C-alpha positions as CSV (number, residue, x, y, z in Angstrom):
1,M,-3.2,17.8,-39.6
2,S,-0.3,15.4,-40.3
3,D,0.3,14.5,-36.7
4,E,-0.6,10.9,-35.8
5,F,-3.0,12.0,-33.0
6,G,-4.7,14.4,-35.4
7,D,-5.1,11.6,-38.0
8,K,-6.7,9.3,-35.4
9,L,-9.0,12.1,-34.2
10,I,-10.2,12.7,-37.8
11,A,-10.9,9.0,-38.4
12,F,-12.7,8.8,-35.0
13,A,-14.8,11.8,-35.8
14,K,-15.9,10.6,-39.2
15,R,-16.9,7.2,-37.7
16,Y,-18.9,8.6,-34.8
17,V,-20.6,11.4,-36.6
18,G,-22.1,8.7,-38.7
19,I,-23.2,6.8,-35.7
20,A,-24.7,9.9,-34.1
21,E,-27.7,9.8,-36.4
22,R,-28.9,6.7,-34.6
23,C,-28.5,8.1,-31.2
24,N,-32.0,9.5,-30.3
25,N,-31.9,9.3,-26.5
26,E,-29.5,9.9,-23.7
27,E,-28.6,6.2,-23.1
28,S,-27.7,5.5,-26.6
29,T,-25.7,8.7,-26.7
30,K,-23.8,7.5,-23.6
31,M,-23.2,4.0,-24.9
32,F,-22.4,4.7,-28.6
33,L,-20.8,8.1,-28.5
34,V,-19.5,9.3,-25.0
35,L,-18.0,6.0,-23.8
36,P,-16.0,5.6,-27.1
37,F,-14.7,9.2,-26.7
38,I,-13.6,8.5,-23.1
39,S,-11.9,5.4,-24.4
40,F,-10.3,7.4,-27.2
41,L,-8.6,9.5,-24.5
42,G,-7.0,6.3,-23.1
43,F,-9.3,5.7,-20.1
44,D,-10.5,2.2,-19.4
45,V,-14.3,2.3,-19.7
46,Q,-14.6,-1.3,-18.5
47,N,-12.8,-0.6,-15.2
48,P,-15.2,0.9,-12.7
49,F,-12.3,2.0,-10.5
50,E,-11.2,4.3,-13.4
51,V,-14.5,5.2,-15.2
52,C,-17.4,5.1,-12.9
53,P,-21.0,5.6,-14.1
54,E,-23.6,7.3,-11.9
55,H,-21.1,8.6,-9.4
56,A,-22.3,10.4,-6.4
57,A,-21.9,14.1,-6.3
58,D,-23.8,15.2,-3.2
59,F,-23.8,18.4,-1.3
60,S,-25.4,16.6,1.7
61,D,-27.5,13.6,2.7
62,K,-30.6,15.6,1.8
63,Y,-29.7,16.4,-1.8
64,K,-28.6,13.4,-3.6
65,N,-27.1,14.0,-7.0
66,R,-25.2,11.8,-9.4
67,V,-23.0,12.7,-12.4
68,D,-23.3,10.5,-15.5
69,F,-19.6,9.5,-15.4
70,A,-16.7,10.3,-13.2
71,I,-13.1,9.5,-14.1
72,L,-11.3,8.4,-10.9
73,Q,-7.8,8.7,-9.6
74,N,-6.8,6.8,-6.5
75,D,-10.6,6.1,-6.0
76,L,-11.3,9.9,-6.0
77,P,-13.2,11.7,-8.8
78,I,-11.1,14.1,-10.8
79,V,-13.4,14.6,-13.9
80,A,-17.1,14.9,-13.8
81,I,-18.9,14.1,-17.1
82,E,-22.5,15.2,-17.8
83,C,-24.2,13.7,-20.9
84,K,-27.3,14.9,-22.8
85,C,-29.1,13.4,-25.7
86,C,-27.4,13.9,-29.0
87,G,-28.5,17.2,-30.5
88,A,-29.6,18.7,-27.2
89,A,-28.6,22.3,-26.3
90,L,-25.7,22.2,-23.8
91,K,-26.0,25.7,-22.6
92,D,-29.1,24.8,-20.6
93,E,-27.2,22.1,-18.6
94,R,-24.1,24.0,-17.6
95,G,-25.6,24.9,-14.2
96,Q,-26.2,21.2,-13.5
97,L,-22.5,20.4,-14.3
98,R,-21.4,23.3,-12.2
99,S,-23.3,21.9,-9.1
100,Y,-21.6,18.5,-9.5
101,F,-18.3,20.3,-10.0
102,N,-18.7,22.2,-6.7
103,A,-20.0,19.3,-4.8
104,A,-16.8,17.2,-5.2
105,P,-13.6,19.0,-3.9
106,T,-11.3,16.6,-5.8
107,V,-13.0,17.3,-9.2
108,K,-10.6,19.5,-11.3
109,M,-12.3,19.3,-14.7
110,G,-15.9,19.1,-15.9
111,L,-17.1,17.8,-19.3
112,L,-20.5,18.6,-20.8
113,T,-21.4,16.7,-24.0
114,D,-24.1,15.5,-26.4
115,G,-21.8,12.9,-27.8
116,V,-20.8,15.2,-30.8
117,V,-19.8,18.5,-29.1
118,F,-17.6,18.3,-26.0
119,E,-17.1,21.3,-23.7
120,F,-14.3,21.1,-21.2
121,Y,-14.5,23.3,-18.1
122,A,-12.0,24.0,-15.2
123,D,-11.8,26.0,-12.1
124,S,-9.1,28.5,-13.2
125,D,-10.5,31.5,-11.2
126,E,-11.5,29.9,-7.9
127,P,-11.1,26.3,-6.5
128,N,-14.2,24.2,-7.2
129,M,-16.0,27.0,-8.8
130,M,-16.5,26.0,-12.5
131,D,-15.5,28.7,-15.0
132,E,-18.3,30.3,-17.0
133,K,-16.6,29.6,-20.3
134,A,-15.2,26.3,-21.6
135,F,-11.4,26.3,-22.1
136,L,-11.7,23.7,-24.9
137,T,-14.6,22.9,-27.2
138,V,-14.4,19.8,-29.5
139,N,-17.0,19.5,-32.3
140,L,-16.8,16.2,-34.1
141,R,-18.8,17.4,-37.0
142,D,-16.3,20.2,-37.8
143,I,-13.5,17.7,-37.5
144,A,-15.1,15.1,-39.7
145,N,-15.6,17.8,-42.4
146,G,-11.8,18.6,-42.3
147,R,-12.0,21.6,-39.9
148,L,-9.5,20.5,-37.3
149,D,-7.8,23.4,-35.6
150,E,-4.3,22.6,-34.3
151,S,-5.1,24.3,-30.9
152,V,-8.1,21.8,-30.5
153,A,-6.0,18.8,-31.4
154,D,-3.2,19.9,-29.1
155,G,-5.6,20.7,-26.3
156,L,-7.3,17.3,-26.6
157,K,-4.0,15.5,-26.8
158,S,-3.0,17.0,-23.5
159,L,-6.1,15.5,-21.8
160,Q,-5.2,11.9,-22.7
161,K,-4.6,9.5,-19.9
162,G,-1.0,9.6,-18.9
163,Q,-0.6,13.3,-19.9
164,F,-3.6,14.8,-18.0
165,N,-2.5,16.3,-14.8
166,P,-5.5,17.4,-12.7
167,E,-3.3,19.7,-10.5
168,N,-2.2,21.8,-13.5
169,I,-5.5,21.9,-15.4
170,G,-6.6,25.1,-13.8
171,A,-3.5,27.0,-14.8
172,E,-3.6,25.5,-18.4
173,A,-7.3,26.4,-18.7
174,K,-6.5,30.0,-17.6
175,R,-3.9,30.2,-20.3
176,K,-6.3,28.9,-23.0
177,L,-9.0,31.2,-21.9
178,V,-6.7,34.2,-22.1
179,F,-5.5,33.1,-25.5
180,Q,-9.2,32.9,-26.7
181,K,-9.8,36.5,-25.5
182,F,-6.6,37.5,-27.4
183,L,-8.0,36.0,-30.5
184,Q,-11.3,37.7,-30.1
185,E,-9.6,41.1,-29.6
186,I,-7.4,40.5,-32.7
187,T,-10.5,39.6,-34.7
188,L,-12.2,42.8,-33.7
189,L,-9.1,44.8,-34.5
190,A,-8.9,43.3,-37.9
191,E,-12.6,43.9,-38.5
192,R,-12.5,47.5,-37.3
193,P,-9.1,48.7,-35.9
194,S,-9.4,50.9,-32.9
195,E,-8.2,54.5,-32.9
196,S,-5.5,53.9,-30.3
197,F,-4.3,50.7,-32.2
198,T,-4.3,52.7,-35.5
199,R,-2.4,55.6,-34.0
200,M,0.2,53.2,-32.5
201,L,0.9,51.7,-36.0
202,L,1.0,55.1,-37.5
203,K,3.6,56.1,-35.0
204,A,5.6,53.0,-35.8
205,V,5.8,54.0,-39.4
206,N,6.7,57.6,-38.5
207,I,3.3,59.1,-39.5
208,Q,2.2,61.6,-36.8
209,H,-0.2,64.4,-36.3
210,V,-3.0,62.7,-38.1
211,R,-6.2,64.6,-37.9
212,D,-9.4,63.0,-36.5
213,K,-11.1,63.6,-39.7
214,S,-8.5,61.5,-41.6
215,L,-8.2,58.7,-39.1
216,P,-11.2,56.5,-40.4
217,E,-9.3,56.2,-43.8
218,Y,-6.2,54.9,-42.0
219,Q,-8.3,52.5,-39.9
220,D,-9.7,50.9,-43.1
221,L,-6.0,50.7,-44.4
222,V,-5.0,48.9,-41.2
223,G,-7.8,46.5,-41.4
224,T,-7.0,45.6,-45.0
225,A,-3.4,45.2,-44.3
226,F,-4.3,43.0,-41.3
227,R,-6.3,40.6,-43.5
228,E,-3.7,40.6,-46.2
229,F,-1.1,39.6,-43.7
230,V,-3.3,36.6,-42.5
231,N,-3.9,35.6,-46.2
232,V,-0.2,35.7,-47.0
233,K,0.8,33.7,-44.0
234,I,-1.8,31.0,-44.9
235,L,-0.6,30.8,-48.5
236,Q,3.0,30.7,-47.4
237,R,2.3,27.6,-45.4
238,L,1.1,25.9,-48.6
239,E,4.1,27.3,-50.6
240,L,1.7,29.1,-52.9
241,T,3.3,32.5,-52.6
242,K,6.7,34.1,-52.1
243,A,8.1,34.6,-48.7
244,T,7.3,38.4,-48.6
245,P,4.0,40.2,-49.1
246,P,3.7,42.2,-52.4
247,A,4.8,45.8,-52.3
248,A,1.4,47.1,-53.4
249,L,-0.3,45.6,-50.3
250,V,-3.4,47.7,-50.5
251,P,-5.4,48.5,-53.7
252,A,-6.6,52.0,-54.5
253,E,-10.2,51.3,-53.4
254,A,-9.1,50.0,-50.0
255,T,-10.4,53.2,-48.3
256,A,-13.8,51.7,-48.6
257,A,-14.6,49.2,-45.9
258,P,-13.8,45.7,-47.3
259,E,-16.7,43.2,-47.7
260,S,-15.0,40.8,-45.3
261,A,-15.0,43.3,-42.5
262,K,-18.6,44.2,-43.1
263,E,-19.8,40.7,-43.2
264,S,-17.9,38.7,-40.6
265,G,-14.5,40.0,-39.8
266,V,-11.5,37.6,-40.0
267,V,-12.5,34.0,-40.8
268,L,-9.7,31.5,-41.5
269,P,-10.2,29.1,-44.4
270,S,-10.7,25.5,-43.7
271,D,-8.4,22.8,-45.1
272,T,-10.9,22.0,-47.8
273,E,-11.1,25.7,-48.8
274,L,-7.3,25.9,-49.0
275,E,-7.3,22.6,-51.1
276,V,-9.7,24.2,-53.5
277,L,-7.6,27.4,-53.8
278,A,-4.4,25.4,-54.4
279,F,-6.2,23.2,-57.1
280,V,-7.5,26.3,-58.9
281,K,-4.1,27.9,-59.1
282,R,-2.5,24.8,-60.4
283,R,-5.2,24.1,-62.9
284,L,-5.3,27.6,-64.3
285,S,-1.5,27.6,-64.7
286,Y,-1.8,24.3,-66.7
287,L,-4.6,25.6,-68.8
288,A,-3.0,29.0,-69.5
289,E,-2.7,29.5,-73.3
290,D,-0.2,32.3,-73.0
291,E,2.2,34.1,-70.6
292,L,-0.5,36.7,-69.8
293,L,-2.9,34.0,-68.4
294,F,-0.1,32.1,-66.7
295,D,1.1,35.2,-64.8
296,A,-2.5,36.1,-63.9
297,A,-3.1,32.6,-62.4
298,Q,-0.4,33.4,-59.9
299,K,-2.3,36.5,-58.8
300,I,-5.5,34.9,-57.8
301,E,-6.7,35.9,-54.4
302,F,-9.5,35.1,-52.0
303,S,-11.7,36.4,-49.3
304,N,-13.1,34.2,-46.6
305,Y,-16.5,34.6,-45.1
306,K,-18.6,32.4,-42.7
307,G,-19.8,29.6,-44.9
308,K,-18.1,30.4,-48.2
309,L,-14.9,31.2,-49.9
310,V,-14.8,33.9,-52.6
311,V,-12.0,33.5,-55.2
312,F,-11.2,36.4,-57.5
313,F,-8.6,38.1,-59.8
314,G,-7.7,41.6,-59.2
315,R,-10.6,43.1,-57.4
316,E,-13.1,41.1,-55.4
317,R,-16.3,42.7,-56.8
318,R,-15.2,43.1,-60.5
319,G,-12.9,40.1,-60.7
320,R,-14.9,37.4,-58.9
321,L,-14.3,34.0,-60.4
322,F,-16.6,31.9,-58.1
323,D,-17.9,31.3,-54.7
324,F,-17.1,28.0,-53.1
325,F,-19.3,26.3,-50.5
326,E,-18.1,23.3,-48.5
327,G,-20.5,20.4,-48.5
328,G,-21.6,18.2,-45.6
329,A,-21.7,14.5,-44.8
330,R,-24.9,14.1,-46.8
331,G,-24.1,15.9,-50.0
332,P,-21.3,16.6,-52.4
333,K,-18.1,17.8,-50.8
334,Y,-17.4,20.6,-53.2
335,C,-19.9,23.3,-54.6
336,F,-18.9,26.0,-57.0
337,V,-21.1,28.9,-58.0
338,F,-19.3,30.6,-60.9
339,A,-19.7,34.3,-61.7
340,D,-21.8,35.2,-64.8
341,N,-23.0,31.6,-65.0
342,P,-26.5,30.3,-64.0
343,E,-25.2,26.9,-63.3
344,S,-23.4,25.7,-60.1
345,V,-21.3,22.6,-59.9
346,A,-21.4,20.2,-57.0
347,T,-19.1,17.3,-57.0
348,D,-17.3,14.8,-54.6
349,K,-14.0,15.1,-56.4
350,L,-11.8,18.0,-57.7
351,A,-11.2,17.1,-61.3
352,G,-10.4,19.2,-64.4
353,S,-12.9,17.3,-66.5
354,I,-15.7,18.8,-64.3
355,L,-14.3,22.3,-63.6
356,D,-12.1,23.3,-66.5
357,G,-14.9,24.6,-68.8
358,P,-16.6,27.2,-66.4
359,L,-13.4,28.0,-64.6
360,L,-11.4,28.8,-67.6
361,Q,-14.3,30.7,-69.2
362,V,-14.7,33.1,-66.3
363,F,-11.0,33.4,-65.7
364,K,-10.3,34.6,-69.3
365,K,-13.2,37.0,-69.1
366,R,-11.7,38.6,-65.9
367,V,-8.2,38.8,-67.3
368,I,-8.6,39.7,-71.0
369,G,-12.3,40.7,-71.2
370,E,-13.3,37.8,-73.4
371,A,-17.0,37.7,-74.0
372,A,-18.4,34.5,-72.4
373,P,-21.5,33.0,-73.9
374,Q,-24.5,33.2,-71.6
375,P,-26.8,30.2,-71.6
376,D,-30.5,30.7,-72.0
377,A,-31.4,28.0,-69.6
378,P,-32.7,28.9,-66.1
379,T,-30.5,28.6,-63.1
380,S,-29.6,25.0,-62.3
381,T,-27.1,22.8,-60.5
382,V,-24.9,20.2,-62.1
383,I,-24.1,17.5,-59.5
384,V,-21.3,15.0,-60.2
385,M,-21.1,12.5,-57.4
386,N,-18.4,10.0,-58.7
387,P,-16.6,11.4,-61.7
388,R,-14.3,9.2,-63.6
């Protein structure tokens, strides 16, 4: 995310995810995490006429309720904010936020948070009836680890003071919720294309009268093409591939259900995973000893699963080079588990001095069948925290 707001959001997330470890009660969560977030959106947390703590949200004189914070406009609450202790489950508190939302007719948006995860709700279906699903969810841990989706950054940017329009938030939330449903349906179609969707594509390419017995084979073909399309588009953005997909889009063994469809459907790689893929392609091109290896380096592909990136040459099962696991805030950022090698490499920095040996060894074996020496030592992990 090169946008200035995105850069500021990443810096904010990194700072306050570190602070979150010290917030072990609701009050510290409010003070050290929630108020800074409200301030980040441009609201004056030191002005009680704009950000009011413990604001009344009562149905009647008999039932006295208060919301943790209310953002006011013309002395009327427009945003209700309910806070829980950092790490607490938010789903159990949505009913409480819903009651505050319903009690104040002027409230147009509800925010439920533990200081790290922020769930934004609107009343897109019925006025003052909070939607069941959040139209925007912001997870600072994901952002701090480099996983900032453009839709999240754009959505949060639109909620800044000066841009937030409480009268339009319901319609905007409706649009975002429908968009989320579209994404869910597209993900399901990529994992296992429906019969009607497959027949529609077959008709578009002038293939008709397909028997029911043959349809599953075409469904697998559509799913593979779908994922390949996503992969190519991602690589095009990094200028790592040509503008058009390869002619041989689907390998011969594509009639078998791909591993990615079986495990988790379509999972888009994170910025860190794309960084690793770009580094590997560049590094192997540099290390190539002949034209055969150089050309092969341009044909490296990947499959993305929940929690790991699989990088391979040719076929995923037979040509696997390594599995990449993205580290967290408390450990090395990059972790590589190379095929046919009992050692994994964990490091804070992508560097040829660390990765060239195992990377080139497995790559040459996959391309030209070179026998790679197998260490006798048991499985171990090599951790390089600060390589020179």
